[in-house]
N, CA, C and O atoms as a Tinker XYZ file with bonds, in Angstrom:
   524  protein
     1  N    -51.979000   25.037000   87.222000    73     2
     2  CA   -52.201000   24.464000   85.912000    64     1     3
     3  C    -51.505000   23.104000   85.838000    63     2     4     5
     4  O    -50.330000   22.988000   86.185000    81     3
     5  N    -52.193000   22.126000   85.410000    73     3     6
     6  CA   -51.636000   20.784000   85.242000    64     5     7
     7  C    -50.815000   20.739000   83.961000    63     6     8     9
     8  O    -51.272000   21.162000   82.900000    81     7
     9  N    -49.610000   20.225000   84.074000    73     7    10
    10  CA   -48.728000   20.126000   82.923000    64     9    11
    11  C    -49.243000   19.069000   81.947000    63    10    12    13
    12  O    -49.785000   18.039000   82.348000    81    11
    13  N    -49.060000   19.347000   80.674000    73    11    14
    14  CA   -49.408000   18.378000   79.634000    64    13    15
    15  C    -48.213000   17.485000   79.305000    63    14    16    17
    16  O    -48.328000   16.562000   78.499000    81    15
    17  N    -47.077000   17.758000   79.924000    73    15    18
    18  CA   -45.854000   17.012000   79.632000    64    17    19
    19  C    -45.676000   15.929000   80.683000    63    18    20    21
    20  O    -45.344000   16.202000   81.836000    81    19
    21  N    -45.905000   14.695000   80.257000    73    19    22
    22  CA   -45.749000   13.564000   81.163000    64    21    23
    23  C    -44.653000   12.608000   80.712000    63    22    24    25
    24  O    -44.236000   11.735000   81.473000    81    23
    25  N    -44.185000   12.771000   79.481000    73    23    26
    26  CA   -43.136000   11.911000   78.940000    64    25    27
    27  C    -42.108000   12.771000   78.213000    63    26    28    29
    28  O    -42.346000   13.945000   77.928000    81    27
    29  N    -40.971000   12.168000   77.922000    73    27    30
    30  CA   -39.951000   12.853000   77.140000    64    29    31
    31  C    -40.502000   13.186000   75.755000    63    30    32    33
    32  O    -40.234000   14.259000   75.215000    81    31
    33  N    -41.268000   12.268000   75.187000    73    31    34
    34  CA   -41.858000   12.500000   73.862000    64    33    35
    35  C    -42.801000   13.702000   73.887000    63    34    36    37
    36  O    -42.849000   14.460000   72.919000    81    35
    37  N    -43.554000   13.891000   74.980000    73    35    38
    38  CA   -44.422000   15.069000   75.110000    64    37    39
    39  C    -43.597000   16.354000   75.065000    63    38    40    41
    40  O    -44.001000   17.338000   74.444000    81    39
    41  N    -42.441000   16.338000   75.727000    73    39    42
    42  CA   -41.570000   17.519000   75.752000    64    41    43
    43  C    -41.072000   17.847000   74.343000    63    42    44    45
    44  O    -41.082000   19.005000   73.925000    81    43
    45  N    -40.642000   16.824000   73.625000    73    43    46
    46  CA   -40.183000   17.039000   72.250000    64    45    47
    47  C    -41.306000   17.594000   71.389000    63    46    48    49
    48  O    -41.090000   18.522000   70.609000    81    47
    49  N    -42.497000   17.037000   71.523000    73    47    50
    50  CA   -43.639000   17.485000   70.717000    64    49    51
    51  C    -43.965000   18.947000   70.999000    63    50    52    53
    52  O    -44.214000   19.715000   70.070000    81    51
    53  N    -43.965000   19.337000   72.268000    73    51    54
    54  CA   -44.290000   20.730000   72.612000    64    53    55
    55  C    -43.302000   21.699000   71.979000    63    54    56    57
    56  O    -43.683000   22.787000   71.548000    81    55
    57  N    -42.042000   21.308000   71.925000    73    55    58
    58  CA   -41.010000   22.189000   71.359000    64    57    59
    59  C    -40.847000   22.030000   69.850000    63    58    60    61
    60  O    -40.021000   22.706000   69.237000    81    59
    61  N    -41.644000   21.124000   69.245000    73    59    62
    62  CA   -41.574000   20.924000   67.805000    64    61    63
    63  C    -40.319000   20.183000   67.353000    63    62    64    65
    64  O    -39.843000   20.378000   66.235000    81    63
    65  N    -39.792000   19.341000   68.222000    73    63    66
    66  CA   -38.590000   18.575000   67.893000    64    65    67
    67  C    -38.951000   17.131000   67.588000    63    66    68    69
    68  O    -39.966000   16.611000   68.051000    81    67
    69  N    -38.098000   16.501000   66.801000    73    67    70
    70  CA   -38.286000   15.105000   66.434000    64    69    71
    71  C    -37.558000   14.229000   67.442000    63    70    72    73
    72  O    -36.330000   14.257000   67.523000    81    71
    73  N    -38.312000   13.455000   68.205000    73    71    74
    74  CA   -37.723000   12.578000   69.222000    64    73    75
    75  C    -36.790000   11.531000   68.611000    63    74    76    77
    76  O    -35.864000   11.067000   69.276000    81    75
    77  N    -37.020000   11.164000   67.373000    73    75    78
    78  CA   -36.193000   10.153000   66.713000    64    77    79
    79  C    -34.889000   10.722000   66.156000    63    78    80    81
    80  O    -34.031000    9.967000   65.698000    81    79
    81  N    -34.735000   12.035000   66.190000    73    79    82
    82  CA   -33.522000   12.684000   65.677000    64    81    83
    83  C    -32.597000   13.040000   66.848000    63    82    84    85
    84  O    -32.335000   14.213000   67.116000    81    83
    85  N    -32.117000   12.016000   67.529000    73    83    86
    86  CA   -31.217000   12.225000   68.666000    64    85    87
    87  C    -29.793000   12.442000   68.165000    63    86    88    89
    88  O    -29.466000   12.055000   67.043000    81    87
    89  N    -28.943000   13.057000   68.987000    73    87    90
    90  CA   -27.559000   13.286000   68.559000    64    89    91
    91  C    -26.843000   11.973000   68.228000    63    90    92    93
    92  O    -27.078000   10.945000   68.863000    81    91
    93  N    -25.982000   12.027000   67.240000    73    91    94
    94  CA   -25.182000   10.865000   66.839000    64    93    95
    95  C    -24.014000   10.711000   67.815000    63    94    96    97
    96  O    -23.159000   11.591000   67.921000    81    95
    97  N    -23.991000    9.602000   68.511000    73    95    98
    98  CA   -22.940000    9.371000   69.508000    64    97    99
    99  C    -22.289000    7.995000   69.355000    63    98   100   101
   100  O    -21.563000    7.550000   70.245000    81    99
   101  N    -22.542000    7.328000   68.244000    73    99   102
   102  CA   -22.060000    5.955000   68.075000    64   101   103
   103  C    -20.534000    5.852000   68.063000    63   102   104   105
   104  O    -19.989000    4.780000   68.327000    81   103
   105  N    -19.839000    6.952000   67.761000    73   103   106
   106  CA   -18.385000    6.911000   67.707000    64   105   107
   107  C    -17.752000    7.040000   69.096000    63   106   108   109
   108  O    -16.534000    6.935000   69.238000    81   107
   109  N    -18.574000    7.267000   70.107000    73   107   110
   110  CA   -18.089000    7.457000   71.477000    64   109   111
   111  C    -18.180000    6.159000   72.275000    63   110   112   113
   112  O    -18.931000    5.257000   71.904000    81   111
   113  N    -17.422000    6.058000   73.368000    73   111   114
   114  CA   -17.631000    4.919000   74.261000    64   113   115
   115  C    -19.094000    4.893000   74.710000    63   114   116   117
   116  O    -19.715000    5.941000   74.891000    81   115
   117  N    -19.627000    3.708000   74.885000    73   115   118
   118  CA   -21.055000    3.552000   75.167000    64   117   119
   119  C    -21.529000    4.368000   76.374000    63   118   120   121
   120  O    -22.584000    5.000000   76.314000    81   119
   121  N    -20.763000    4.359000   77.462000    73   119   122
   122  CA   -21.205000    5.094000   78.652000    64   121   123
   123  C    -21.231000    6.597000   78.414000    63   122   124   125
   124  O    -22.111000    7.282000   78.935000    81   123
   125  N    -20.290000    7.125000   77.643000    73   123   126
   126  CA   -20.272000    8.550000   77.351000    64   125   127
   127  C    -21.390000    8.921000   76.379000    63   126   128   129
   128  O    -22.037000    9.955000   76.546000    81   127
   129  N    -21.618000    8.090000   75.373000    73   127   130
   130  CA   -22.710000    8.334000   74.435000    64   129   131
   131  C    -24.054000    8.339000   75.132000    63   130   132   133
   132  O    -24.900000    9.189000   74.851000    81   131
   133  N    -24.259000    7.400000   76.038000    73   131   134
   134  CA   -25.501000    7.335000   76.809000    64   133   135
   135  C    -25.666000    8.578000   77.685000    63   134   136   137
   136  O    -26.752000    9.152000   77.770000    81   135
   137  N    -24.563000    8.987000   78.337000    73   135   138
   138  CA   -24.599000   10.192000   79.169000    64   137   139
   139  C    -25.006000   11.413000   78.346000    63   138   140   141
   140  O    -25.873000   12.178000   78.769000    81   139
   141  N    -24.399000   11.604000   77.185000    73   139   142
   142  CA   -24.695000   12.774000   76.352000    64   141   143
   143  C    -26.125000   12.738000   75.829000    63   142   144   145
   144  O    -26.804000   13.765000   75.820000    81   143
   145  N    -26.587000   11.583000   75.398000    73   143   146
   146  CA   -27.965000   11.461000   74.916000    64   145   147
   147  C    -28.953000   11.767000   76.034000    63   146   148   149
   148  O    -29.911000   12.510000   75.823000    81   147
   149  N    -28.736000   11.208000   77.212000    73   147   150
   150  CA   -29.650000   11.448000   78.329000    64   149   151
   151  C    -29.588000   12.886000   78.836000    63   150   152   153
   152  O    -30.591000   13.422000   79.307000    81   151
   153  N    -28.423000   13.506000   78.743000    73   151   154
   154  CA   -28.313000   14.926000   79.093000    64   153   155
   155  C    -29.175000   15.753000   78.146000    63   154   156   157
   156  O    -29.877000   16.666000   78.580000    81   155
   157  N    -29.125000   15.435000   76.855000    73   155   158
   158  CA   -29.960000   16.123000   75.865000    64   157   159
   159  C    -31.444000   15.911000   76.162000    63   158   160   161
   160  O    -32.231000   16.854000   76.089000    81   159
   161  N    -31.826000   14.682000   76.495000    73   159   162
   162  CA   -33.234000   14.396000   76.805000    64   161   163
   163  C    -33.690000   15.176000   78.038000    63   162   164   165
   164  O    -34.764000   15.778000   78.028000    81   163
   165  N    -32.880000   15.168000   79.098000    73   163   166
   166  CA   -33.249000   15.882000   80.318000    64   165   167
   167  C    -33.313000   17.390000   80.090000    63   166   168   169
   168  O    -34.236000   18.052000   80.566000    81   167
   169  N    -32.345000   17.929000   79.371000    73   167   170
   170  CA   -32.358000   19.360000   79.074000    64   169   171
   171  C    -33.603000   19.742000   78.273000    63   170   172   173
   172  O    -34.175000   20.813000   78.478000    81   171
   173  N    -34.016000   18.866000   77.365000    73   171   174
   174  CA   -35.218000   19.119000   76.567000    64   173   175
   175  C    -36.469000   19.095000   77.441000    63   174   176   177
   176  O    -37.352000   19.937000   77.274000    81   175
   177  N    -36.557000   18.150000   78.363000    73   175   178
   178  CA   -37.700000   18.091000   79.288000    64   177   179
   179  C    -37.781000   19.368000   80.112000    63   178   180   181
   180  O    -38.854000   19.957000   80.244000    81   179
   181  N    -36.660000   19.796000   80.662000    73   179   182
   182  CA   -36.660000   21.000000   81.499000    64   181   183
   183  C    -36.995000   22.224000   80.665000    63   182   184   185
   184  O    -37.756000   23.085000   81.106000    81   183
   185  N    -36.436000   22.313000   79.466000    73   183   186
   186  CA   -36.755000   23.433000   78.575000    64   185   187
   187  C    -38.254000   23.469000   78.271000    63   186   188   189
   188  O    -38.868000   24.536000   78.309000    81   187
   189  N    -38.842000   22.318000   77.971000    73   187   190
   190  CA   -40.270000   22.248000   77.638000    64   189   191
   191  C    -41.143000   22.601000   78.844000    63   190   192   193
   192  O    -42.135000   23.316000   78.706000    81   191
   193  N    -40.778000   22.103000   80.015000    73   191   194
   194  CA   -41.554000   22.417000   81.225000    64   193   195
   195  C    -41.510000   23.914000   81.519000    63   194   196   197
   196  O    -42.532000   24.508000   81.861000    81   195
   197  N    -40.336000   24.524000   81.387000    73   195   198
   198  CA   -40.221000   25.966000   81.595000    64   197   199
   199  C    -40.989000   26.744000   80.527000    63   198   200   201
   200  O    -41.631000   27.750000   80.829000    81   199
   201  N    -40.921000   26.283000   79.294000    73   199   202
   202  CA   -41.646000   26.892000   78.174000    64   201   203
   203  C    -43.150000   26.880000   78.454000    63   202   204   205
   204  O    -43.835000   27.891000   78.298000    81   203
   205  N    -43.639000   25.730000   78.864000    73   203   206
   206  CA   -45.066000   25.583000   79.174000    64   205   207
   207  C    -45.475000   26.513000   80.320000    63   206   208   209
   208  O    -46.531000   27.143000   80.260000    81   207
   209  N    -44.651000   26.600000   81.352000    73   207   210
   210  CA   -44.964000   27.441000   82.515000    64   209   211
   211  C    -44.835000   28.931000   82.207000    63   210   212   213
   212  O    -45.354000   29.765000   82.949000    81   211
   213  N    -44.158000   29.262000   81.135000    73   211   214
   214  CA   -43.950000   30.654000   80.735000    64   213   215
   215  C    -44.884000   31.033000   79.584000    63   214   216   217
   216  O    -44.502000   31.778000   78.682000    81   215
   217  N    -46.107000   30.513000   79.627000    73   215   218
   218  CA   -47.125000   30.803000   78.607000    64   217   219
   219  C    -46.658000   30.459000   77.196000    63   218   220   221
   220  O    -46.889000   31.210000   76.248000    81   219
   221  N    -45.997000   29.306000   77.076000    73   219   222
   222  CA   -45.503000   28.814000   75.786000    64   221   223
   223  C    -44.557000   29.792000   75.098000    63   222   224   225
   224  O    -44.607000   30.002000   73.886000    81   223
   225  N    -43.694000   30.381000   75.924000    73   223   226
   226  CA   -42.619000   31.242000   75.425000    64   225   227
   227  C    -41.315000   30.715000   76.007000    63   226   228   229
   228  O    -41.285000   30.242000   77.143000    81   227
   229  N    -40.236000   30.795000   75.230000    73   227   230
   230  CA   -38.948000   30.331000   75.766000    64   229   231
   231  C    -38.577000   31.089000   77.040000    63   230   232   233
   232  O    -38.850000   32.283000   77.166000    81   231
   233  N    -37.957000   30.388000   77.975000    73   231   234
   234  CA   -37.444000   31.013000   79.192000    64   233   235
   235  C    -35.988000   30.630000   79.348000    63   234   236   237
   236  O    -35.643000   29.452000   79.442000    81   235
   237  N    -35.142000   31.640000   79.374000    73   235   238
   238  CA   -33.715000   31.440000   79.605000    64   237   239
   239  C    -33.366000   32.219000   80.860000    63   238   240   241
   240  O    -33.572000   33.432000   80.912000    81   239
   241  N    -32.837000   31.539000   81.877000    73   239   242
   242  CA   -32.507000   32.253000   83.102000    64   241   243
   243  C    -31.512000   33.379000   82.831000    63   242   244   245
   244  O    -30.540000   33.205000   82.095000    81   243
   245  N    -31.771000   34.522000   83.431000    73   243   246
   246  CA   -30.908000   35.691000   83.264000    64   245   247
   247  C    -30.065000   35.841000   84.528000    63   246   248   249
   248  O    -30.541000   36.363000   85.536000    81   247
   249  N    -28.829000   35.390000   84.473000    73   247   250
   250  CA   -27.969000   35.430000   85.648000    64   249   251
   251  C    -27.415000   36.820000   85.934000    63   250   252   253
   252  O    -26.679000   37.004000   86.903000    81   251
   253  N    -27.759000   37.799000   85.103000    73   251   254
   254  CA   -27.394000   39.177000   85.416000    64   253   255
   255  C    -28.531000   39.892000   86.137000    63   254   256   257
   256  O    -28.351000   41.018000   86.602000    81   255
   257  N    -29.682000   39.268000   86.237000    73   255   258
   258  CA   -30.869000   39.866000   86.857000    64   257   259
   259  C    -31.038000   39.333000   88.282000    63   258   260   261
   260  O    -31.458000   38.192000   88.472000    81   259
   261  N    -30.720000   40.137000   89.258000    73   259   262
   262  CA   -30.828000   39.752000   90.669000    64   261   263
   263  C    -32.275000   39.579000   91.110000    63   262   264   265
   264  O    -32.535000   38.923000   92.118000    81   263
   265  N    -33.207000   40.147000   90.383000    73   263   266
   266  CA   -34.630000   40.087000   90.748000    64   265   267
   267  C    -35.311000   38.806000   90.270000    63   266   268   269
   268  O    -36.386000   38.460000   90.759000    81   267
   269  N    -34.707000   38.112000   89.337000    73   267   270
   270  CA   -35.315000   36.904000   88.772000    64   269   271
   271  C    -34.916000   35.685000   89.603000    63   270   272   273
   272  O    -33.735000   35.367000   89.742000    81   271
   273  N    -35.928000   35.011000   90.151000    73   271   274
   274  CA   -35.666000   33.788000   90.903000    64   273   275
   275  C    -35.392000   32.642000   89.945000    63   274   276   277
   276  O    -35.949000   32.568000   88.850000    81   275
   277  N    -34.509000   31.744000   90.395000    73   275   278
   278  CA   -34.166000   30.556000   89.621000    64   277   279
   279  C    -34.125000   29.377000   90.582000    63   278   280   281
   280  O    -33.636000   29.511000   91.704000    81   279
   281  N    -34.625000   28.240000   90.162000    73   279   282
   282  CA   -34.717000   27.074000   91.039000    64   281   283
   283  C    -33.918000   25.913000   90.477000    63   282   284   285
   284  O    -34.010000   25.589000   89.293000    81   283
   285  N    -33.130000   25.290000   91.350000    73   283   286
   286  CA   -32.329000   24.131000   90.981000    64   285   287
   287  C    -32.549000   23.056000   92.038000    63   286   288   289
   288  O    -32.436000   23.340000   93.231000    81   287
   289  N    -32.857000   21.839000   91.630000    73   287   290
   290  CA   -33.088000   20.788000   92.628000    64   289   291
   291  C    -31.790000   20.323000   93.272000    63   290   292   293
   292  O    -30.719000   20.356000   92.667000    81   291
   293  N    -31.920000   19.902000   94.484000    73   291   294
   294  CA   -30.816000   19.276000   95.200000    64   293   295
   295  C    -31.249000   17.848000   95.490000    63   294   296   297
   296  O    -32.119000   17.610000   96.327000    81   295
   297  N    -30.641000   16.908000   94.797000    73   295   298
   298  CA   -31.039000   15.507000   94.924000    64   297   299
   299  C    -30.321000   14.839000   96.089000    63   298   300   301
   300  O    -29.154000   15.121000   96.360000    81   299
   301  N    -31.024000   13.965000   96.762000    73   299   302
   302  CA   -30.475000   13.212000   97.882000    64   301   303
   303  C    -30.317000   11.761000   97.461000    63   302   304   305
   304  O    -31.256000   11.138000   96.965000    81   303
   305  N    -29.129000   11.238000   97.664000    73   303   306
   306  CA   -28.885000    9.851000   97.306000    64   305   307
   307  C    -28.443000    9.084000   98.537000    63   306   308   309
   308  O    -27.768000    9.621000   99.415000    81   307
   309  N    -28.826000    7.848000   98.583000    73   307   310
   310  CA   -28.403000    7.001000   99.681000    64   309   311
   311  C    -29.469000    5.998000  100.033000    63   310   312   313
   312  O    -30.611000    6.096000   99.584000    81   311
   313  N    -29.089000    5.035000  100.839000    73   311   314
   314  CA   -30.026000    3.968000  101.161000    64   313   315
   315  C    -31.205000    4.438000  102.010000    63   314   316   317
   316  O    -32.211000    3.734000  102.104000    81   315
   317  N    -31.100000    5.613000  102.629000    73   315   318
   318  CA   -32.181000    6.124000  103.457000    64   317   319
   319  C    -33.084000    7.114000  102.723000    63   318   320   321
   320  O    -33.876000    7.812000  103.356000    81   319
   321  N    -32.975000    7.181000  101.407000    73   319   322
   322  CA   -33.731000    8.193000  100.661000    64   321   323
   323  C    -34.979000    7.600000  100.030000    63   322   324   325
   324  O    -34.930000    7.129000   98.893000    81   323
   325  N    -36.031000    7.615000  100.703000    73   323   326
   326  CA   -37.368000    7.240000  100.224000    64   325   327
   327  C    -37.421000    5.936000   99.438000    63   326   328   329
   328  O    -38.305000    5.755000   98.601000    81   327
   329  N    -36.512000    5.054000   99.689000    73   327   330
   330  CA   -36.558000    3.751000   99.045000    64   329   331
   331  C    -36.027000    3.710000   97.631000    63   330   332   333
   332  O    -35.732000    2.628000   97.123000    81   331
   333  N    -35.895000    4.846000   96.981000    73   331   334
   334  CA   -35.460000    4.830000   95.588000    64   333   335
   335  C    -33.960000    4.980000   95.451000    63   334   336   337
   336  O    -33.400000    4.613000   94.417000    81   335
   337  N    -33.304000    5.501000   96.446000    73   335   338
   338  CA   -31.875000    5.750000   96.349000    64   337   339
   339  C    -31.544000    7.062000   95.677000    63   338   340   341
   340  O    -30.378000    7.455000   95.638000    81   339
   341  N    -32.533000    7.744000   95.151000    73   339   342
   342  CA   -32.306000    9.008000   94.459000    64   341   343
   343  C    -33.602000    9.796000   94.516000    63   342   344   345
   344  O    -34.573000    9.438000   93.849000    81   343
   345  N    -33.631000   10.852000   95.293000    73   343   346
   346  CA   -34.885000   11.599000   95.416000    64   345   347
   347  C    -34.609000   13.080000   95.600000    63   346   348   349
   348  O    -33.519000   13.470000   96.018000    81   347
   349  N    -35.586000   13.889000   95.292000    73   347   350
   350  CA   -35.466000   15.331000   95.482000    64   349   351
   351  C    -35.765000   15.635000   96.940000    63   350   352   353
   352  O    -36.882000   15.432000   97.415000    81   351
   353  N    -34.768000   16.116000   97.633000    73   351   354
   354  CA   -34.878000   16.379000   99.059000    64   353   355
   355  C    -35.109000   17.848000   99.338000    63   354   356   357
   356  O    -35.745000   18.186000  100.336000    81   355
   357  N    -34.621000   18.720000   98.501000    73   355   358
   358  CA   -34.626000   20.144000   98.772000    64   357   359
   359  C    -34.447000   20.870000   97.451000    63   358   360   361
   360  O    -34.357000   20.246000   96.394000    81   359
   361  N    -34.397000   22.161000   97.518000    73   359   362
   362  CA   -34.107000   22.941000   96.332000    64   361   363
   363  C    -33.322000   24.164000   96.742000    63   362   364   365
   364  O    -33.321000   24.549000   97.911000    81   363
   365  N    -32.660000   24.770000   95.790000    73   363   366
   366  CA   -31.953000   26.009000   96.028000    64   365   367
   367  C    -32.620000   27.096000   95.205000    63   366   368   369
   368  O    -33.032000   26.879000   94.066000    81   367
   369  N    -32.715000   28.264000   95.809000    73   367   370
   370  CA   -33.249000   29.439000   95.134000    64   369   371
   371  C    -32.101000   30.416000   94.995000    63   370   372   373
   372  O    -31.513000   30.843000   95.988000    81   371
   373  N    -31.783000   30.770000   93.755000    73   371   374
   374  CA   -30.650000   31.647000   93.515000    64   373   375
   375  C    -31.111000   32.959000   92.914000    63   374   376   377
   376  O    -32.066000   32.999000   92.138000    81   375
   377  N    -30.432000   34.020000   93.275000    73   375   378
   378  CA   -30.719000   35.311000   92.669000    64   377   379
   379  C    -29.918000   35.486000   91.390000    63   378   380   381
   380  O    -30.474000   35.893000   90.369000    81   379
   381  N    -28.622000   35.187000   91.423000    73   379   382
   382  CA   -27.827000   35.308000   90.204000    64   381   383
   383  C    -26.839000   34.172000   90.027000    63   382   384   385
   384  O    -26.569000   33.776000   88.893000    81   383
   385  N    -26.305000   33.650000   91.075000    73   383   386
   386  CA   -25.299000   32.602000   90.975000    64   385   387
   387  C    -25.947000   31.248000   90.771000    63   386   388   389
   388  O    -27.155000   31.088000   90.942000    81   387
   389  N    -25.126000   30.277000   90.403000    73   387   390
   390  CA   -25.665000   28.943000   90.172000    64   389   391
   391  C    -24.582000   27.900000   90.336000    63   390   392   393
   392  O    -23.419000   28.132000   90.004000    81   391
   393  N    -24.980000   26.743000   90.854000    73   391   394
   394  CA   -24.073000   25.613000   90.936000    64   393   395
   395  C    -24.380000   24.581000   89.855000    63   394   396   397
   396  O    -23.695000   23.562000   89.770000    81   395
   397  N    -25.373000   24.820000   89.047000    73   395   398
   398  CA   -25.663000   23.919000   87.937000    64   397   399
   399  C    -25.848000   24.752000   86.677000    63   398   400   401
   400  O    -26.057000   25.964000   86.741000    81   399
   401  N    -25.768000   24.096000   85.554000    73   399   402
   402  CA   -25.924000   24.815000   84.302000    64   401   403
   403  C    -27.327000   25.378000   84.139000    63   402   404   405
   404  O    -28.284000   24.844000   84.698000    81   403
   405  N    -27.448000   26.438000   83.385000    73   403   406
   406  CA   -28.750000   27.084000   83.219000    64   405   407
   407  C    -29.766000   26.183000   82.531000    63   406   408   409
   408  O    -30.967000   26.427000   82.647000    81   407
   409  N    -29.329000   25.160000   81.828000    73   407   410
   410  CA   -30.267000   24.243000   81.180000    64   409   411
   411  C    -30.966000   23.324000   82.180000    63   410   412   413
   412  O    -31.968000   22.690000   81.852000    81   411
   413  N    -30.430000   23.255000   83.410000    73   411   414
   414  CA   -31.052000   22.448000   84.458000    64   413   415
   415  C    -31.676000   23.334000   85.528000    63   414   416   417
   416  O    -31.827000   22.921000   86.677000    81   415
   417  N    -32.032000   24.541000   85.147000    73   415   418
   418  CA   -32.616000   25.529000   86.045000    64   417   419
   419  C    -34.112000   25.654000   85.737000    63   418   420   421
   420  O    -34.532000   25.533000   84.586000    81   419
   421  N    -34.910000   25.898000   86.786000    73   419   422
   422  CA   -36.359000   25.952000   86.623000    64   421   423
   423  C    -36.907000   27.351000   86.880000    63   422   424   425
   424  O    -36.376000   28.114000   87.687000    81   423
   425  N    -37.979000   27.657000   86.172000    73   423   426
   426  CA   -38.627000   28.966000   86.253000    64   425   427
   427  C    -39.319000   29.190000   87.597000    63   426   428   429
   428  O    -39.410000   30.327000   88.061000    81   427
   429  N    -39.804000   28.123000   88.224000    73   427   430
   430  CA   -40.451000   28.259000   89.529000    64   429   431
   431  C    -40.405000   26.923000   90.281000    63   430   432   433
   432  O    -40.067000   25.879000   89.724000    81   431
   433  N    -40.750000   26.999000   91.536000    73   431   434
   434  CA   -40.691000   25.828000   92.407000    64   433   435
   435  C    -41.631000   24.726000   91.932000    63   434   436   437
   436  O    -41.270000   23.549000   91.966000    81   435
   437  N    -42.822000   25.090000   91.491000    73   435   438
   438  CA   -43.813000   24.101000   91.089000    64   437   439
   439  C    -43.322000   23.270000   89.897000    63   438   440   441
   440  O    -43.507000   22.053000   89.872000    81   439
   441  N    -42.709000   23.914000   88.929000    73   439   442
   442  CA   -42.193000   23.195000   87.765000    64   441   443
   443  C    -41.047000   22.274000   88.183000    63   442   444   445
   444  O    -40.970000   21.125000   87.749000    81   443
   445  N    -40.161000   22.793000   89.029000    73   443   446
   446  CA   -39.059000   21.973000   89.509000    64   445   447
   447  C    -39.567000   20.744000   90.248000    63   446   448   449
   448  O    -39.074000   19.636000   90.034000    81   447
   449  N    -40.550000   20.939000   91.114000    73   447   450
   450  CA   -41.104000   19.826000   91.895000    64   449   451
   451  C    -41.810000   18.827000   90.969000    63   450   452   453
   452  O    -41.718000   17.618000   91.176000    81   451
   453  N    -42.505000   19.328000   89.960000    73   451   454
   454  CA   -43.197000   18.452000   89.008000    64   453   455
   455  C    -42.205000   17.513000   88.309000    63   454   456   457
   456  O    -42.474000   16.321000   88.162000    81   455
   457  N    -41.070000   18.049000   87.882000    73   455   458
   458  CA   -40.076000   17.236000   87.183000    64   457   459
   459  C    -39.381000   16.274000   88.145000    63   458   460   461
   460  O    -39.185000   15.102000   87.823000    81   459
   461  N    -39.013000   16.767000   89.314000    73   459   462
   462  CA   -38.203000   15.956000   90.222000    64   461   463
   463  C    -39.010000   14.954000   91.048000    63   462   464   465
   464  O    -38.432000   14.188000   91.819000    81   463
   465  N    -40.319000   14.951000   90.899000    73   463   466
   466  CA   -41.133000   13.934000   91.569000    64   465   467
   467  C    -41.742000   12.947000   90.573000    63   466   468   469
   468  O    -42.407000   11.993000   90.976000    81   467
   469  N    -41.522000   13.166000   89.295000    73   467   470
   470  CA   -42.011000   12.253000   88.261000    64   469   471
   471  C    -41.047000   11.076000   88.134000    63   470   472   473
   472  O    -39.865000   11.286000   87.863000    81   471
   473  N    -41.519000    9.849000   88.321000    73   471   474
   474  CA   -40.626000    8.689000   88.164000    64   473   475
   475  C    -39.940000    8.643000   86.803000    63   474   476   477
   476  O    -38.785000    8.229000   86.707000    81   475
   477  N    -40.632000    9.061000   85.762000    73   475   478
   478  CA   -40.055000    9.059000   84.413000    64   477   479
   479  C    -38.853000    9.996000   84.346000    63   478   480   481
   480  O    -37.805000    9.631000   83.813000    81   479
   481  N    -39.006000   11.195000   84.884000    73   479   482
   482  CA   -37.942000   12.182000   84.788000    64   481   483
   483  C    -36.842000   11.935000   85.818000    63   482   484   485
   484  O    -35.686000   12.277000   85.568000    81   483
   485  N    -37.171000   11.357000   86.953000    73   483   486
   486  CA   -36.144000   10.992000   87.939000    64   485   487
   487  C    -35.208000    9.947000   87.330000    63   486   488   489
   488  O    -34.005000    9.966000   87.588000    81   487
   489  N    -35.752000    9.043000   86.529000    73   487   490
   490  CA   -34.909000    8.061000   85.848000    64   489   491
   491  C    -33.895000    8.753000   84.933000    63   490   492   493
   492  O    -32.749000    8.316000   84.829000    81   491
   493  N    -34.321000    9.830000   84.271000    73   491   494
   494  CA   -33.387000   10.586000   83.430000    64   493   495
   495  C    -32.288000   11.222000   84.278000    63   494   496   497
   496  O    -31.112000   11.168000   83.919000    81   495
   497  N    -32.675000   11.825000   85.405000    73   495   498
   498  CA   -31.667000   12.393000   86.307000    64   497   499
   499  C    -30.647000   11.331000   86.702000    63   498   500   501
   500  O    -29.445000   11.597000   86.704000    81   499
   501  N    -31.111000   10.144000   87.031000    73   499   502
   502  CA   -30.202000    9.057000   87.417000    64   501   503
   503  C    -29.227000    8.745000   86.288000    63   502   504   505
   504  O    -28.032000    8.569000   86.522000    81   503
   505  N    -29.744000    8.677000   85.060000    73   503   506
   506  CA   -28.901000    8.340000   83.921000    64   505   507
   507  C    -27.862000    9.418000   83.631000    63   506   508   509
   508  O    -26.790000    9.131000   83.098000    81   507
   509  N    -28.189000   10.660000   83.986000    73   507   510
   510  CA   -27.253000   11.765000   83.760000    64   509   511
   511  C    -26.242000   11.883000   84.900000    63   510   512   513
   512  O    -25.047000   12.048000   84.657000    81   511
   513  N    -26.718000   11.800000   86.132000    73   511   514
   514  CA   -25.862000   12.127000   87.269000    64   513   515
   515  C    -25.214000   10.933000   87.967000    63   514   516   517
   516  O    -24.290000   11.117000   88.760000    81   515
   517  N    -25.674000    9.726000   87.691000    73   515   518
   518  CA   -25.058000    8.546000   88.282000    64   517   519
   519  C    -24.343000    7.765000   87.197000    63   518   520   521
   520  O    -24.794000    7.714000   86.053000    81   519
   521  N    -23.264000    7.180000   87.552000    73   519   522
   522  CA   -22.515000    6.430000   86.543000    64   521   523
   523  C    -22.710000    4.967000   86.730000    63   522   524
   524  O    -22.157000    4.169000   85.973000    81   523
């Protein structure tokens, strides 16, 4: 199934959220405010992609369920990484444990690959994980 979510605004619309109602961060240092805002945007994209892949139902990874697969991207950074300096090189499949927060976890490999190969969403990853 082809995803209907191609932009951050699409993700907000699918979840019924107002893209213009971002968290208030003006009282914070600019770099921290930007980090928090972009973390919220990325978490919303991942939530919407998982929601869409789960027949438009919320999906929250259950870390007590050993039978439920969970996917987390492993990004590769460096001058030898596909010219962009930041690319999805691999992924981890976990049964219960995790090295990233559940908000950055994917319901399946296809959804994870869709997000981590989109230039729009890779830019969000950069804004969250690179300083």
